[in-house]
C-alpha positions in Angstrom: 55.9 132.4 -58.8 59.3 132.0 -56.9 62.2 132.0 -59.3 65.1 131.2 -56.9 65.9 130.4 -53.3 66.8 134.1 -52.9 62.8 135.0 -53.9 61.7 132.5 -51.3 64.1 133.8 -48.9 63.1 137.3 -49.2 59.3 136.2 -48.8 60.1 134.3 -45.6 61.5 137.6 -44.0 58.6 139.3 -44.6 56.3 136.7 -42.6 56.0 137.1 -38.5 58.0 134.7 -36.8 55.2 132.6 -35.9 54.5 131.7 -39.7 58.0 131.5 -40.0 57.8 128.6 -37.5 55.1 126.9 -39.8 57.0 127.7 -43.1 59.9 125.4 -41.1 57.8 122.9 -39.9 55.8 122.7 -43.3 59.4 122.5 -45.0 60.6 119.5 -42.6 57.6 117.8 -43.5 58.0 117.9 -47.1 61.4 116.8 -46.6 60.4 113.6 -44.5 57.8 112.8 -46.9 59.6 112.4 -49.9 62.9 111.2 -47.9 60.9 108.5 -47.0 59.2 107.9 -50.5 62.7 107.7 -51.9 63.8 105.1 -49.2 61.1 103.0 -50.0 61.7 103.1 -53.5 65.3 102.0 -53.3 65.0 99.3 -50.5 61.7 97.5 -52.0 62.2 94.1 -53.6 60.1 93.3 -56.5 58.8 89.7 -57.0 57.4 90.4 -60.4 59.5 87.8 -61.5 58.1 85.1 -59.5 56.5 82.2 -61.4 58.2 83.3 -64.4 59.8 79.8 -65.2 56.9 77.6 -64.4 56.1 76.8 -67.8 59.4 75.3 -68.4 59.1 72.5 -67.0 62.5 73.0 -65.0 63.4 70.7 -62.2 66.0 72.8 -60.8 65.6 74.2 -57.1 66.6 78.0 -56.3 69.6 77.5 -54.5 71.2 75.3 -57.6 70.1 78.2 -59.8 72.5 80.3 -57.8 75.3 78.1 -57.8 74.7 78.2 -62.1 74.4 82.1 -62.2 78.0 82.0 -60.4 79.6 79.6 -62.5 78.3 81.8 -65.6 79.9 84.6 -63.8 
């Protein structure tokens, strides 16, 4: 088990050059994989609130509701 970055570096240095390239490719793959997941999490919109006031019988448009929200601020 690796305890720090120095351990990882030491182990990589023991590898032949062609395997070092594979390690680099794999690290790049992991970075891209998890960066794209983070981007999706932060940039995705959730509409779980949609229809939440449908039982309230409020006759107001979304635009009117936005104007009211601005007034309340």
